[in-house]
N, C-alpha and C positions, 0 to 999 in steps of 0.2 A: 441596491443595485446601482442607483444613480451616484451615490457617494463613491462607490468602487470605480465607476467609469470615469468620473471627474478626477479621481486620484491617479488613475492610470494615464489619463490624458495630460495632466500636469507633469507627470513623470516622463512622458514621451517628449514634451516640449523641452524639458531639461536636457534629455539625451540628445535631441537635435541641436540644441545650443552648444553643448560640449563637443559634438561631432563637428560642427562648423568651425569651432576654434581649432580643433586638432587638424582638420584639413587645411585651414588657413596657414597655420604655423608650419606644417609639413611641406606645403607648396614652396614656401620661401627657404626651406632647407634644402631643396633640390638644386644642385649646381647647374641650372639651365635657365637662361634668360629668355623670356618670350619675346622680348624686343629684338633679339638677334634673329629669331625665326621670321619676324615680320619685316626686318630691315632689308633683306635681299642682298644681292651681290655688291651693290654700291653702298656698303655700310661704313659709317664713320662715327666717331664719338658724338658729334652734334646731332646726327640722325637718331642714335640710340637715346640720347637725352630727351629729344623731342618726343619720341615714342613713349618713354617712361612718363613724361608729363601728361600726354594724352590719355594714357591708360591709368593714370593715378599711381603708378608704381614709385614715384619720387617721394611719396608721403611715407610716414612711419607705418609700421604694421598695425598697431592699435588704431591709428586714425583710419586706415583703410578698412579695417574690420568694422569700425563704427559706421562708416559710410555704407558698407555692405548691409548691415542690419537695418539702417534707416531706410535704404532703398527697398529692402525686402518687405518691410511692413508698410511704408507709406508711399513707395514709388519715388520717381525722380524725374525732373525736367531738365537736369543738368547735363545730360549726354549730348554730345555733338551729333549723334545719329538721330536724335529726336526724343520725345517723351517716352518714359518707360513706366507703365502703370504697375501697381502692386499686384501680385508678388513679383518684384523686379530683382532678377539675379544679375542684371547688367547685360552688356553686349559681349558676344564672343570675340576674343582676340583674333581668331583665325578667320571666321566667316563674316564678322561684323553684323551678325544678326542677333535679335533678342534671344536670350537663353530660354526664357519661358515658352516663347513661340516654337523654338526648336524642339523642346521637350514634348510639347503637345503634338507637333508634327510627327515625331518618332513613336509616340505612344501607341498608336493603332497597330503597328507591326508587333510590338512586344505583347500587347494584349491578345492579339490573334494567336501568337505563338504560345502564350501561357495558357489560354483557355483550351485550345486544341490539345496541347500536350497533357494538361491536367485531366481532361476527360479521358484521354487514352490510358494514362498510367493509373488512374483511379479504377477504371473498369477492369483493366487487365490485372493490376496488382492486387486489388482487394478480392476480385473474383478468384484468382489463383490461390491467394492465401486462405481464403475461406474453404475452398475445395480441399486444400492440403490439410487443413485442420479437421475437416469433416471426415476425411479418409486417412487419418493419422496412422502412420506405420505401414501403409500400403505402398505399392510401387508408384502411385500417383504422387503421394506425399514426398517420397524420396527424390523423384524426378523433379518436382517443382522446387524443392529445397535446393537441390544441386544446381539446377539451372539459374535460380535466383542468386546463389553465391557466385557463380561464374559471371553472370551479367553485371552484378553490383560492383565487381572489380574492374569492369571496363570503364573507359573514359570517352567523353564526347569527342574530344580531339582525335581519338583513334577510330571510333565508329563512324564519325561524320565523313571524313575523307574516304573511308572504306565504302560507305553507302553510296557516295557520289561516284566513285570509280566504277562500282559494279552496276548500280541501278541507273545511272545517268549516262556515263561516257562509254561503257562497254555494251550493255544490253539495250540502252535507250528505251527502257520501259517507263521511265518518268522524266518529266521536264526538270531543268535545272532549277533549284529552289529560288524563289523570288517572291516579293510581296506585291500583291495586286489588291486594290481596294475591293472590299466585299460588296459594297453597293454598286460598283461599276460592273463587275463580272464575278459572281459567286463561284462559278466553276473554275476560273483561273486562280482565284484566291485559294480554293481548296487544293488544286493541283500544285501550286507553288509552295505550299507549306507542308504537304504530306510527309516528305522525307525528314524535315526537321522535327515534325511531331513524333514520328516513329523512333528516331534516334534519341530524342529527348525523353520520350516515355519509356524507352527500353531501360535506361539507367534507373529512373525513378520507380518504374513498375517492379523491378527486382527488389528494391529496398522496401516497398510497400507490401510485397508478397511475404517477405521474411517477418516484417513487423506485424502485419495482420494475423499471420499464422501463430506467432508466439503469443500475441495478445488474446487470441481466441482460445488457445489451449489453456492459458492461465485462467481465463474466465470460466472455462468448463470445470475447473477444480474448485470454484468458489462454493461456499455453503449453500447460498440461495439457489444455485443451479442444481446442486446435488439433491436439495430438498424438493425442488420441482420435479426432478426425475423420480424421486422416491414416491411422490404423490400419484405417479402414473401418467404424467404428461408425456407425450411422444417426444422422441429424440429430436425430430425436426422442429417441433414447436419450441422446445426449450432452447435449441441452438439459435434460432433466429429471434425469439421473443426476449430472452434473458441474456444469453452470453454475447450475442452480437452487439447489443446496445452498450453493455459494459466495456466491450473491447474498443469502442470508438474513441474514448478519451485520448489515449496516446497517439492514435491515428490522426485525429483532428488537430492535436497540438503540432505535430510535424507537418501536416498539410498546410496549416496556417502559415508557418515559417517558410515552407517551400513556395507557397503561392505568393507571399509577399516578396520573397527574394526574386522570383521569376518576373513579377510585375515590375520590380526595380531594375530589371535588365538581365536577361540570360546571356551573359557576356561571351562565354565560350561558344554557345550554340549560334548566336547571331554572327560572331566573328568568323566561325567556321564556314557558315553558309552564305556569308555576305549579306545578311538581312539588315536593313537600315532601321534598327531598333535602338532602344536606350543603352543596351549592352555595347553595341558597336560605337555608340556615341561616347560612352565612357572611355573606351580605348583611344578614340581620337582626341579626347580632351587631355589625356595623359601624354600622348605622343606630341601634341602641339603646345604643351604647357599652358593650356587655356584655363586659367583660374576660374572665371565666371561659369564656364560650362562645366568644369569639374565639380564646383560647389553645387551647381544645380542638379547634376546627376546624382551626386552623393546624398544630398538632402532629400531628393525625391525618392530614391531607393530606400533610404532609411525610414522615411515616412510610411512607405508601403509596408515594410516589415513590422514597424511598430503598430500600425493601424490594424493589420491582420492578427497580431498578437492580442490586441485588446478585444477584437471580435471573437477570437477563439476562447479567451477567458470568460467572456460573457456567455458563450454557448454552453459552457460546462454545466451550468445549472439546469439547462434544458435537456442535456444528454443524460446526465446521471443525477437523480434526485438526491443522492447522498452528498453531493457537493453543495456547500453553502458558502456564499461569497460574504466575507466579513466586511 
């Protein structure tokens, strides 16, 4: 197990290294100069050259990338804004603040959105999928399957504004979505995120309903499940004791990827509801051509996805004894 985890960790480091190179190269391929965005209306060639020098954009791309890696690992005292301890992604071109500090400030919003949404879509999606598999072929199964197919074709950028228009601006049943610190006011925290949770979980719950239903039906056809039924065990006991555990592997796999992606920033959801999370920060970094901020968001998001993939792989051996990690 330890060798497997070390191997996966080293592979993740290589992937992050390659991703940083690709992001760095693609940034300089975009025909948009961040110095022009910072220069203002009184822009002239001397001002642009001075901004390039301050930002380090007058150096070659390999030299800039080496400086970025050095600062990321060891930190730097060479910034005009002040010292930048490791992990140092530098200072934002737009806000002139430390990128790592900005990521940490935005992280609670994304974590709150992710945890609340994950709880909702897991309970609803898995519960509906198990019920449909239990009552296979009945009206309940057909209704759940049809509803899941319809909802899975929906998109957040459609359901989000629709929910805002109906639930907030017309009926006034809910407050406008906003993030409030949980420690300051738990009730306001819950009220401000309930609509984003419902919209986010609607899309994911439909996918988990279809996936859990198909996985459970497949497990019910396995030899060990049929043998247990032949021995006289009750249908309920076999369903939850044998079939349910075997159906968890594909669900846990997808859940690990989804959870890592959401923790890296639910871009569409946060942008739709105006939540100040990592997803909204990613949009801002692209809009302002903010290379340090863009690299910070990209690497943080990729780290979350890779981390949860490793955790999921490590969980396989505990979920299914037939799985052996080489």
